[in-house]
C-alpha positions as MATLAB code, in Angstrom:
seq = 'MQDPNEDTEWNDVLRARGVIPPKEVEVNEEDIVNMVEQSIEDKSQGRSLDEMTLQELDENEDSVDEEEERLFEEYRRKRIEELHEAQRKANYGSVVEISKADWVTQVNEAGSGVWVVIHIYKQGIPLCTLLNQYLSILARKFPATKFLKSVSTVCIPNYPDKNLPTIFIYYESDLKKQFVGPLVFGGTNIKQDELEWMLSQAGAVKTELEAPPKKEIKDVMNIAIRQSAINQGDSDDDD';
ca = [
       1.231    4.433  -82.239;
       2.467    2.693  -79.156;
       2.514    4.704  -75.947;
       6.193    5.533  -75.163;
       5.251    5.536  -71.423;
       3.824    2.013  -71.453;
       5.707   -0.717  -69.560;
       6.707   -3.186  -72.316;
       9.940   -5.010  -73.108;
      10.171   -3.222  -76.514;
       9.864    0.223  -74.847;
      12.558   -0.745  -72.416;
      14.847   -1.665  -75.260;
      14.124    1.783  -77.079;
      14.690    3.670  -73.842;
      18.027    1.886  -73.361;
      19.141    2.929  -76.757;
      17.873    6.393  -76.398;
      15.243    6.107  -79.207;
      12.467    7.234  -76.858;
      12.694    9.428  -73.797;
      12.787    7.940  -70.320;
       9.417    7.130  -68.862;
       7.748    9.942  -66.926;
       7.607    9.264  -63.253;
       4.654   10.474  -61.126;
       5.814   12.073  -57.900;
       3.402   12.239  -55.022;
       3.747   13.906  -51.609;
       5.177   10.754  -50.058;
       7.903   10.729  -52.680;
       8.664   14.337  -52.021;
       8.906   13.677  -48.221;
      11.288   10.840  -48.920;
      13.361   13.118  -51.096;
      13.492   15.708  -48.420;
      14.588   13.194  -45.848;
      17.230   11.836  -48.202;
      18.528   15.406  -48.881;
      18.752   16.158  -45.235;
      20.342   12.822  -44.439;
      22.966   13.605  -47.117;
      23.623   16.985  -45.484;
      23.508   15.746  -41.893;
      25.828   12.752  -41.920;
      23.170   10.223  -42.489;
      20.787   11.402  -39.712;
      17.036   11.344  -40.547;
      14.566   14.106  -39.662;
      13.162   12.124  -36.689;
      16.710   11.999  -35.176;
      17.249   15.719  -35.495;
      16.728   18.362  -32.782;
      14.633   21.445  -33.395;
      17.801   23.588  -33.700;
      19.125   21.240  -36.425;
      15.873   21.377  -38.211;
      16.015   25.110  -38.265;
      19.664   25.177  -39.441;
      18.859   22.864  -42.416;
      15.609   24.631  -43.335;
      17.588   27.265  -45.315;
      19.040   24.680  -47.703;
      15.640   23.493  -49.141;
      13.374   24.785  -51.910;
       9.814   26.077  -51.430;
       8.050   22.742  -51.546;
      10.648   21.080  -49.233;
      10.244   24.107  -46.882;
       6.554   23.479  -46.551;
       7.104   19.880  -45.703;
       9.932   20.967  -43.343;
       7.660   23.296  -41.467;
       5.099   20.461  -41.143;
       7.774   18.190  -39.715;
       8.864   20.804  -37.253;
       5.312   21.531  -36.068;
       4.772   17.789  -35.451;
       8.117   17.573  -33.671;
       7.096   20.374  -31.310;
       3.772   18.638  -30.545;
       5.528   15.393  -29.896;
       8.048   17.010  -27.549;
       5.205   18.788  -25.676;
       3.212   15.570  -25.312;
       6.233   13.684  -24.168;
       7.150   16.321  -21.633;
       3.520   16.347  -20.288;
       3.485   12.551  -19.895;
       6.861   12.580  -18.149;
       5.285   14.327  -15.301;
       3.238   11.338  -14.299;
       3.500    7.493  -14.312;
       3.075    6.788  -10.571;
       0.523    7.345   -7.812;
       1.444   10.296   -5.605;
       0.389   10.619   -2.070;
      -1.053   14.022   -1.168;
      -2.573   15.771    1.896;
      -5.435   18.220    2.359;
      -3.043   21.130    1.723;
      -1.985   19.656   -1.611;
      -5.514   19.245   -2.896;
      -5.928   22.607   -4.684;
      -2.420   22.525   -6.519;
      -2.628   18.760   -7.278;
      -6.251   18.468   -8.276;
      -7.911   21.687   -9.006;
      -4.897   23.322  -10.672;
      -3.648   20.162  -12.370;
      -3.561   21.956  -15.757;
      -5.381   22.095  -19.031;
      -6.295   18.856  -20.609;
      -5.216   16.815  -17.542;
      -7.312   14.034  -16.052;
      -6.940   13.373  -12.364;
      -7.768   10.129  -10.606;
      -7.617   10.353   -6.831;
      -8.102    7.467   -4.467;
      -9.452    8.136   -1.020;
      -8.500    5.143    1.137;
      -7.492    4.038    4.634;
      -4.953    1.601    5.891;
      -6.314   -1.872    6.995;
      -9.189   -1.973    4.393;
      -8.397   -4.870    2.141;
     -10.260   -3.353   -0.933;
      -8.388   -0.123   -0.499;
      -5.019   -2.008   -0.540;
      -6.124   -3.842   -3.648;
      -7.079   -0.719   -5.513;
      -3.812    1.009   -4.613;
      -1.979   -1.969   -6.197;
      -4.094   -1.759   -9.365;
      -3.788    1.996   -9.602;
       0.037    1.854   -9.352;
      -0.003   -0.481  -12.390;
      -2.538    1.734  -14.343;
      -0.553    4.886  -13.498;
       2.477    3.346  -15.368;
       0.261    2.165  -18.222;
      -1.484    5.553  -18.643;
       1.154    8.186  -17.917;
      -0.817   11.078  -19.396;
      -3.311   10.684  -16.440;
      -2.488   12.058  -13.059;
      -2.993    9.430  -10.370;
      -3.098   10.479   -6.736;
      -4.030    8.915   -3.443;
      -4.849   10.221    0.096;
      -5.749    8.814    3.380;
      -9.404    9.788    4.245;
      -8.696   11.113    7.719;
      -5.956   13.339    6.238;
      -7.768   14.948    3.351;
     -11.439   14.720    4.291;
     -11.941   14.941    8.092;
     -14.857   12.788    9.502;
     -15.237   10.971    6.061;
     -17.177    7.747    6.830;
     -15.310    4.500    6.576;
     -18.461    2.993    4.816;
     -17.653    5.131    1.846;
     -14.223    3.649    1.327;
     -12.720    3.137   -1.048;
     -13.676    6.266   -2.933;
     -12.400    7.311   -6.303;
     -12.879   10.857   -7.548;
     -12.172   11.772  -11.260;
     -11.419   15.271  -12.187;
     -10.908   17.092  -15.505;
      -9.725   20.692  -15.511;
     -10.824   21.192  -11.881;
     -14.366   19.769  -12.505;
     -15.597   16.565  -10.775;
     -16.606   14.230  -13.655;
     -17.205   10.983  -11.859;
     -17.107    9.484   -8.353;
     -17.087    5.824   -7.243;
     -18.114    5.581   -3.668;
     -18.124    2.535   -1.400;
     -17.150   -1.144   -1.824;
     -20.308   -2.212   -3.687;
     -19.572    0.074   -6.562;
     -16.283   -1.812   -7.156;
     -17.838   -5.201   -6.594;
     -15.781   -5.919   -3.439;
     -12.395   -7.644   -3.458;
     -13.410   -9.780   -6.503;
     -12.711   -6.710   -8.825;
     -10.003   -7.327  -11.314;
      -7.505   -4.791  -12.635;
      -9.017   -4.648  -16.169;
     -12.469   -3.973  -14.601;
     -11.102   -1.034  -12.790;
      -9.414    0.101  -16.008;
     -12.728   -0.138  -17.779;
     -14.461    1.964  -15.154;
     -11.841    4.691  -15.392;
     -12.068    4.646  -19.228;
     -15.819    4.943  -19.221;
     -15.395    8.094  -17.000;
     -12.889    9.490  -19.612;
      -9.819    9.409  -17.296;
      -7.902    6.891  -19.565;
      -7.905    5.597  -23.117;
      -8.133    1.818  -22.890;
      -7.640   -0.669  -25.584;
     -10.303   -2.821  -24.072;
     -13.246   -3.071  -26.464;
     -15.909   -4.264  -24.026;
     -16.542   -4.480  -20.236;
     -14.454   -7.456  -18.878;
     -16.575  -10.491  -18.176;
     -16.872  -11.363  -14.600;
     -16.159  -14.964  -13.525;
     -19.070  -17.256  -13.536;
     -19.124  -19.361  -10.405;
     -20.754  -22.733  -10.030;
     -23.374  -21.995   -7.432;
     -24.449  -25.513   -7.063;
     -20.884  -26.817   -6.378;
     -20.333  -24.085   -3.826;
     -23.666  -25.076   -2.140;
     -22.596  -28.740   -2.035;
     -19.224  -27.941   -0.582;
     -20.801  -25.585    2.017;
     -23.345  -28.196    2.935;
     -20.629  -30.753    3.342;
     -18.777  -28.389    5.731;
     -21.845  -27.745    7.726;
     -22.585  -31.466    7.961;
     -19.089  -32.143    9.226;
     -19.534  -29.542   11.868;
     -22.807  -31.113   12.866;
     -21.194  -34.575   13.298;
     -18.463  -33.170   15.438;
     -21.107  -31.505   17.710;
     -22.866  -34.918   18.000;
];
């Protein structure tokens, strides 16, 4: 005997004439979620779950059955997590200047689960200026990370200029990584994605870079030839 649930033209004709019952439809969890959403949209003037506030979710929860209620609670839990995450990220997004008096509250008491990147710098040092520019961009790119900066003479008295720039990375009041001095950064040749990679390796940001950025390969021979020509020109002038 032919299976009445089989998809055939003959079965379609029989179903249309009422000879055999309609085909049984398998309902999975995704289908139930869609039905819940449709049910709520019908009762909420076409608004989806994602568009509703927590209060509206609570108000509509009473109108669903047991299975829908379980899914409803899952939606509510995820919504609360999303709101908390958005609220936490909204606190950052820029590089904040701090003083020595701010260190404890801004760094050591930054909060649970918060990464802190603080740049110790000084005006008039080109690499410090460059890193401040990069960090401003990275702060907007990674708003969940707290980016700070402070002038060395303000936050750490007698801090040697040879150690500048310095970047300290903290997590929950613990110093996790420090980058001290220009050589660590590769001097003013450092690129923004290279700094991003350094911060990501320390855990401070979650980068989408899959590998360390490749440094530019310079043609040493051409540089030597140009330098030799310059030196030769200077020698001719002297003669």
